[in-house]
TORMIFI-873361 format. One record per residue (C-alpha): residue in one letter; x, y, z; residue number from 1. Coordinates in Angstrom, 2 decimals, always signed. Each point is the difference from the previous one (the first is absolute). Example, Ala and Ser with C-alpha at 12.3 -4.5 7.8 and 13.67 -1.06 7.14 Angstrom:
<atom aa="A" u="+12.30" v="-4.50" w="+7.80" i="1"/>
<atom aa="S" u="+1.37" v="+3.44" w="-0.66" i="2"/>
//
This chain:
<atom aa="X" u="+0.00" v="+0.00" w="+0.00" i="1"/>
<atom aa="X" u="+1.43" v="+3.38" w="-1.07" i="2"/>
<atom aa="X" u="+0.45" v="+2.92" w="+2.38" i="3"/>
<atom aa="X" u="-2.85" v="+1.90" w="-1.71" i="4"/>
<atom aa="X" u="-2.41" v="-2.93" w="+0.41" i="5"/>
<atom aa="X" u="+0.93" v="-0.34" w="+3.67" i="6"/>
<atom aa="X" u="-0.60" v="+3.71" w="+0.54" i="7"/>
<atom aa="X" u="-3.35" v="-0.18" w="-1.81" i="8"/>
<atom aa="X" u="-1.08" v="-3.00" w="+2.09" i="9"/>
<atom aa="X" u="+1.04" v="+1.74" w="+3.23" i="10"/>
<atom aa="X" u="-1.89" v="+3.13" w="-1.03" i="11"/>
<atom aa="X" u="-3.09" v="-2.06" w="-0.79" i="12"/>
<atom aa="X" u="+0.15" v="-1.65" w="+3.42" i="13"/>
<atom aa="X" u="+0.38" v="+3.40" w="+1.69" i="14"/>
<atom aa="X" u="-2.98" v="+1.33" w="-1.94" i="15"/>
<atom aa="X" u="-2.10" v="-2.99" w="+1.06" i="16"/>
<atom aa="X" u="+0.99" v="+0.61" w="+3.63" i="17"/>
<atom aa="X" u="-0.95" v="+3.68" w="-0.23" i="18"/>
<atom aa="X" u="-3.37" v="-0.88" w="-1.54" i="19"/>
<atom aa="X" u="-0.62" v="-2.58" w="+2.70" i="20"/>
<atom aa="X" u="+0.76" v="+2.44" w="+2.83" i="21"/>
<atom aa="X" u="-2.11" v="+2.66" w="-1.72" i="22"/>
<atom aa="X" u="-3.15" v="-2.11" w="-0.29" i="23"/>
<atom aa="X" u="+0.43" v="-1.48" w="+3.47" i="24"/>
<atom aa="X" u="+0.37" v="+3.43" w="+1.64" i="25"/>
<atom aa="X" u="-2.91" v="+1.25" w="-2.12" i="26"/>
<atom aa="X" u="-2.23" v="-2.79" w="+1.31" i="27"/>
<atom aa="X" u="+1.05" v="+0.71" w="+3.60" i="28"/>
<atom aa="X" u="-0.49" v="+3.76" w="-0.34" i="29"/>
<atom aa="X" u="-3.25" v="+0.11" w="-1.97" i="30"/>
<atom aa="X" u="-2.63" v="+0.09" w="+2.76" i="31"/>
<atom aa="X" u="+1.96" v="+2.18" w="+2.42" i="32"/>
<atom aa="X" u="+1.17" v="+2.39" w="-2.73" i="33"/>
<atom aa="X" u="-3.63" v="+0.43" w="-1.05" i="34"/>
<atom aa="X" u="-0.99" v="+0.59" w="+3.64" i="35"/>
<atom aa="X" u="+2.76" v="+2.55" w="+0.58" i="36"/>
<atom aa="X" u="-0.80" v="+1.79" w="-3.27" i="37"/>
<atom aa="X" u="-3.70" v="+0.33" w="+0.86" i="38"/>
<atom aa="X" u="+0.71" v="+1.10" w="+3.57" i="39"/>
<atom aa="X" u="+2.54" v="+2.50" w="-1.35" i="40"/>
<atom aa="X" u="-2.94" v="+1.68" w="-1.78" i="41"/>
<atom aa="X" u="-2.28" v="-0.20" w="+3.04" i="42"/>
<atom aa="X" u="+2.73" v="+1.47" w="+2.23" i="43"/>
<atom aa="X" u="+0.62" v="+2.86" w="-2.42" i="44"/>
<atom aa="X" u="-3.72" v="+0.84" w="+0.06" i="45"/>
<atom aa="X" u="-0.75" v="-0.90" w="+3.61" i="46"/>
<atom aa="X" u="-1.55" v="+3.41" w="+0.62" i="47"/>
<atom aa="X" u="-2.52" v="-0.55" w="-2.80" i="48"/>
<atom aa="X" u="-1.05" v="-3.48" w="+1.10" i="49"/>
<atom aa="X" u="-2.72" v="+0.09" w="+2.62" i="50"/>
<atom aa="X" u="+0.31" v="-2.43" w="+2.86" i="51"/>
<atom aa="X" u="-2.83" v="-1.15" w="+2.25" i="52"/>
<atom aa="X" u="+1.62" v="-1.23" w="+3.23" i="53"/>
<atom aa="X" u="-2.00" v="-2.37" w="+2.17" i="54"/>
<atom aa="X" u="+0.58" v="+0.03" w="+3.75" i="55"/>
<atom aa="X" u="-0.78" v="-2.62" w="+2.64" i="56"/>
<atom aa="X" u="-0.10" v="+1.17" w="+3.61" i="57"/>
<atom aa="X" u="-0.30" v="-2.20" w="+3.06" i="58"/>
<atom aa="X" u="+0.05" v="+0.71" w="+3.73" i="59"/>
<atom aa="X" u="-0.37" v="-2.24" w="+3.03" i="60"/>
<atom aa="X" u="+1.44" v="-1.25" w="+3.25" i="61"/>
<atom aa="X" u="+2.35" v="-2.93" w="+0.48" i="62"/>
<atom aa="X" u="-1.10" v="-2.18" w="+2.96" i="63"/>
<atom aa="X" u="+1.97" v="+0.55" w="+3.19" i="64"/>
<atom aa="X" u="+0.72" v="-3.73" w="+0.18" i="65"/>
<atom aa="X" u="+2.16" v="+0.48" w="-3.10" i="66"/>
<atom aa="X" u="+1.35" v="+3.44" w="+0.90" i="67"/>
<atom aa="X" u="+1.42" v="-1.21" w="+3.34" i="68"/>
<atom aa="X" u="+2.91" v="-1.58" w="-1.88" i="69"/>
<atom aa="X" u="+0.92" v="+3.28" w="-1.76" i="70"/>
<atom aa="X" u="+2.92" v="+1.69" w="+1.76" i="71"/>
<atom aa="X" u="+1.95" v="+3.02" w="-1.31" i="72"/>
<atom aa="X" u="+3.59" v="+0.74" w="+0.93" i="73"/>
<atom aa="X" u="+0.87" v="+3.70" w="+0.18" i="74"/>
<atom aa="X" u="+3.35" v="-0.40" w="-1.76" i="75"/>
<atom aa="X" u="-1.57" v="-1.62" w="-3.06" i="76"/>
<atom aa="X" u="-0.75" v="+2.05" w="-3.12" i="77"/>
<atom aa="X" u="-1.33" v="-2.75" w="-2.23" i="78"/>
<atom aa="X" u="-1.58" v="-3.21" w="+1.17" i="79"/>
<atom aa="X" u="-1.56" v="-3.15" w="-1.41" i="80"/>
<atom aa="X" u="-3.76" v="+0.46" w="+0.04" i="81"/>
<atom aa="X" u="-1.43" v="-2.49" w="+2.53" i="82"/>
<atom aa="X" u="-0.79" v="-3.28" w="-1.75" i="83"/>
<atom aa="X" u="-3.00" v="-0.66" w="+2.26" i="84"/>
<atom aa="X" u="-1.59" v="+3.30" w="-1.08" i="85"/>
<atom aa="X" u="+0.69" v="-0.74" w="-3.67" i="86"/>
<atom aa="X" u="-1.65" v="-3.41" w="+0.33" i="87"/>
<atom aa="X" u="-3.03" v="+1.56" w="+1.68" i="88"/>
<atom aa="X" u="-0.32" v="+2.61" w="-2.75" i="89"/>
<atom aa="X" u="+0.22" v="-2.74" w="-2.63" i="90"/>
<atom aa="X" u="-2.54" v="-2.26" w="+1.72" i="91"/>
<atom aa="X" u="-2.44" v="+2.78" w="+0.93" i="92"/>
<atom aa="X" u="+0.33" v="+2.56" w="-2.82" i="93"/>
<atom aa="X" u="+1.75" v="-1.96" w="-2.77" i="94"/>
<atom aa="X" u="+2.97" v="+2.38" w="+0.03" i="95"/>
<atom aa="X" u="+3.07" v="-1.68" w="-1.44" i="96"/>
<atom aa="X" u="+2.88" v="+2.43" w="+0.43" i="97"/>
<atom aa="X" u="+3.12" v="-0.23" w="-2.16" i="98"/>
<atom aa="X" u="+2.35" v="+1.77" w="+2.43" i="99"/>
<atom aa="X" u="+0.51" v="-0.41" w="+3.72" i="100"/>
<atom aa="X" u="+2.65" v="+2.56" w="+1.05" i="101"/>
<atom aa="X" u="-1.78" v="+2.89" w="+1.76" i="102"/>
<atom aa="X" u="+1.10" v="+3.39" w="+1.30" i="103"/>
<atom aa="X" u="-0.46" v="+0.94" w="+3.65" i="104"/>
<atom aa="X" u="-1.55" v="+3.38" w="+0.82" i="105"/>
<atom aa="X" u="-0.39" v="+0.20" w="+3.79" i="106"/>
<atom aa="X" u="-2.64" v="-2.70" w="+0.63" i="107"/>
<atom aa="X" u="-0.98" v="-0.39" w="-3.65" i="108"/>
<atom aa="X" u="+1.17" v="-2.62" w="-2.46" i="109"/>
<atom aa="X" u="-0.17" v="+1.31" w="-3.57" i="110"/>
<atom aa="X" u="+0.35" v="-2.43" w="-2.89" i="111"/>
<atom aa="X" u="+0.51" v="+1.51" w="-3.47" i="112"/>
<atom aa="X" u="-1.17" v="-2.23" w="-2.85" i="113"/>
<atom aa="X" u="+0.88" v="+1.69" w="-3.31" i="114"/>
<atom aa="X" u="-0.46" v="-2.01" w="-3.19" i="115"/>
<atom aa="X" u="-0.09" v="+0.59" w="-3.78" i="116"/>
<atom aa="X" u="-3.16" v="+1.87" w="-0.96" i="117"/>
<atom aa="X" u="-1.10" v="+0.63" w="+3.56" i="118"/>
<atom aa="X" u="+0.81" v="+0.57" w="+3.61" i="119"/>
<atom aa="X" u="-1.12" v="-1.24" w="+3.42" i="120"/>
<atom aa="X" u="+0.81" v="+0.42" w="+3.66" i="121"/>
<atom aa="X" u="-0.90" v="-1.48" w="+3.36" i="122"/>
<atom aa="X" u="+0.09" v="+1.79" w="+3.35" i="123"/>
<atom aa="X" u="-0.28" v="-1.76" w="+3.37" i="124"/>
<atom aa="X" u="-0.23" v="+1.68" w="+3.41" i="125"/>
<atom aa="X" u="+1.80" v="-2.43" w="+2.28" i="126"/>
<atom aa="X" u="-1.69" v="+1.38" w="+3.14" i="127"/>
<atom aa="X" u="-3.64" v="-0.14" w="-1.10" i="128"/>
<atom aa="X" u="+0.16" v="-2.59" w="-2.79" i="129"/>
<atom aa="X" u="-1.71" v="+2.42" w="-2.43" i="130"/>
<atom aa="X" u="+1.10" v="-0.56" w="-3.59" i="131"/>
<atom aa="X" u="-0.62" v="+1.82" w="-3.26" i="132"/>
<atom aa="X" u="+0.69" v="-1.32" w="-3.48" i="133"/>
<atom aa="X" u="-0.27" v="+1.77" w="-3.34" i="134"/>
<atom aa="X" u="+0.73" v="-1.27" w="-3.50" i="135"/>
<atom aa="X" u="-0.10" v="+2.03" w="-3.22" i="136"/>
<atom aa="X" u="+0.12" v="-1.38" w="-3.55" i="137"/>
<atom aa="X" u="+0.65" v="+2.36" w="-2.92" i="138"/>
<atom aa="X" u="-0.83" v="-2.46" w="-2.79" i="139"/>
<atom aa="X" u="+1.82" v="-2.07" w="-2.62" i="140"/>
<atom aa="X" u="+1.64" v="+2.91" w="-1.82" i="141"/>
<atom aa="X" u="+1.61" v="+1.18" w="+3.22" i="142"/>
<atom aa="X" u="+1.03" v="-3.60" w="+0.73" i="143"/>
<atom aa="X" u="+1.72" v="-0.33" w="-3.39" i="144"/>
<atom aa="X" u="+1.64" v="+3.44" w="+0.39" i="145"/>
<atom aa="X" u="+1.45" v="-1.02" w="+3.36" i="146"/>
<atom aa="X" u="+1.36" v="-3.20" w="-1.55" i="147"/>
<atom aa="X" u="+1.69" v="+2.17" w="-2.63" i="148"/>
<atom aa="X" u="+1.67" v="+2.09" w="+2.72" i="149"/>
<atom aa="X" u="+0.70" v="-2.92" w="+2.35" i="150"/>
<atom aa="X" u="-1.96" v="+1.86" w="+2.69" i="151"/>
<atom aa="X" u="-0.85" v="-2.09" w="+3.08" i="152"/>
<atom aa="X" u="+0.58" v="-3.21" w="-1.95" i="153"/>
<atom aa="X" u="+2.64" v="-1.72" w="+2.11" i="154"/>
<atom aa="X" u="+3.45" v="-1.22" w="-1.01" i="155"/>
<atom aa="X" u="-1.22" v="-3.00" w="-2.03" i="156"/>
<atom aa="X" u="-1.60" v="+2.32" w="-2.58" i="157"/>
<atom aa="X" u="+3.08" v="+2.27" w="+0.03" i="158"/>
<atom aa="X" u="+2.23" v="-2.96" w="-0.84" i="159"/>
<atom aa="X" u="-2.44" v="-1.10" w="-2.68" i="160"/>
<atom aa="X" u="+0.21" v="+3.47" w="-1.60" i="161"/>
<atom aa="X" u="+3.80" v="-0.24" w="+0.04" i="162"/>
<atom aa="X" u="-0.18" v="-3.30" w="-1.90" i="163"/>
<atom aa="X" u="-2.55" v="+1.50" w="-2.39" i="164"/>
<atom aa="X" u="+2.26" v="+3.02" w="-0.60" i="165"/>
<atom aa="X" u="+2.90" v="-2.37" w="-0.79" i="166"/>
<atom aa="X" u="-2.18" v="-1.87" w="-2.50" i="167"/>
<atom aa="X" u="-0.90" v="+3.34" w="-1.62" i="168"/>
<atom aa="X" u="+3.70" v="+0.86" w="-0.31" i="169"/>
<atom aa="X" u="+0.69" v="-3.33" w="-1.70" i="170"/>
<atom aa="X" u="-2.99" v="+0.55" w="-2.30" i="171"/>
<atom aa="X" u="+1.23" v="+3.48" w="-0.96" i="172"/>
<atom aa="X" u="+3.65" v="-0.94" w="-0.52" i="173"/>
<atom aa="X" u="-0.78" v="-3.09" w="-2.09" i="174"/>
<atom aa="X" u="-2.51" v="+2.06" w="-1.96" i="175"/>
<atom aa="X" u="+2.73" v="+2.55" w="-0.76" i="176"/>
<atom aa="X" u="+2.36" v="-2.78" w="-1.14" i="177"/>
<atom aa="X" u="-2.68" v="-1.33" w="-2.34" i="178"/>
<atom aa="X" u="-0.62" v="+3.51" w="-1.34" i="179"/>
<atom aa="X" u="+3.72" v="+0.31" w="-0.65" i="180"/>
<atom aa="X" u="+0.03" v="-3.37" w="-1.78" i="181"/>
<atom aa="X" u="-2.82" v="+0.89" w="-2.43" i="182"/>
<atom aa="X" u="+0.72" v="+3.71" w="-0.39" i="183"/>
<atom aa="X" u="+1.54" v="-0.46" w="-3.46" i="184"/>
<atom aa="X" u="-3.29" v="-1.29" w="-1.40" i="185"/>
<atom aa="X" u="-2.27" v="+2.36" w="+1.96" i="186"/>
<atom aa="X" u="+0.91" v="+3.58" w="-0.77" i="187"/>
<atom aa="X" u="-2.25" v="+1.53" w="+2.66" i="188"/>
<atom aa="X" u="+1.77" v="-1.77" w="+2.88" i="189"/>
<atom aa="X" u="+2.55" v="+2.65" w="+0.95" i="190"/>
<atom aa="X" u="-2.24" v="+3.06" w="-0.61" i="191"/>
<atom aa="X" u="-2.67" v="-1.53" w="+2.28" i="192"/>
<atom aa="X" u="+2.59" v="-0.97" w="+2.61" i="193"/>
<atom aa="X" u="+1.42" v="+3.52" w="-0.16" i="194"/>
<atom aa="X" u="-3.47" v="+1.47" w="+0.45" i="195"/>
<atom aa="X" u="-0.51" v="-2.21" w="+3.05" i="196"/>
<atom aa="X" u="+3.13" v="+1.61" w="+1.49" i="197"/>
<atom aa="X" u="-0.41" v="+3.60" w="-1.14" i="198"/>
<atom aa="X" u="-3.73" v="+0.53" w="+0.69" i="199"/>
<atom aa="X" u="+0.21" v="-0.72" w="+3.76" i="200"/>
<atom aa="X" u="+3.08" v="+2.25" w="+0.27" i="201"/>
<atom aa="X" u="-1.85" v="+2.85" w="-1.75" i="202"/>
<atom aa="X" u="-2.94" v="-0.41" w="+2.38" i="203"/>
<atom aa="X" u="+2.35" v="+0.08" w="+2.99" i="204"/>
<atom aa="X" u="+1.82" v="+3.09" w="-1.23" i="205"/>
<atom aa="X" u="-2.89" v="+2.12" w="-1.25" i="206"/>
<atom aa="X" u="-3.38" v="-1.34" w="+1.14" i="207"/>
<atom aa="X" u="+0.56" v="-0.91" w="+3.63" i="208"/>
<atom aa="X" u="-0.43" v="+2.98" w="+2.33" i="209"/>
<atom aa="X" u="+0.95" v="+0.29" w="+3.64" i="210"/>
//
């Protein structure tokens, strides 16, 4: 086999590898890229999209038989919310709470429960047993917007977005290599690629105001 044939075979194998990585990253990115593109529009026009939050409010008193086990230590700033109280809230009011680390304010335990597309909190007076719970949901658009921003999503979603971003980088780089490969037969390749670079720069220089 001549040197030219070996080079041609190697190039063909490299091209097949690039195509393979391109379609694999495309398949991985498709759904999330569509989600992030749509939520990019909804975030840009958040002021024009009306939201109709729904709020659930609940008040009551935890039985003293359960409250007798709740003891606060003055030096503590944050504390695990009493498991016995959480079980009672679940059994009695069907409240399943995702977080259990509460703040201490004098005799009050305050549990913040932020989540994508909504918010909630629970307050417990450790002397009287009075509790108050409120949950607000801002709808599916707000939920998707918060996923876009990684707001109150937890580290699992943050790591997932990192992997998704890496897949997008692979998709973009392999796409560029394929553009480069077929540029000789597609005359609009470099003008379009140049426009994709120049247009955002022009917007940043002249159309973005402080």
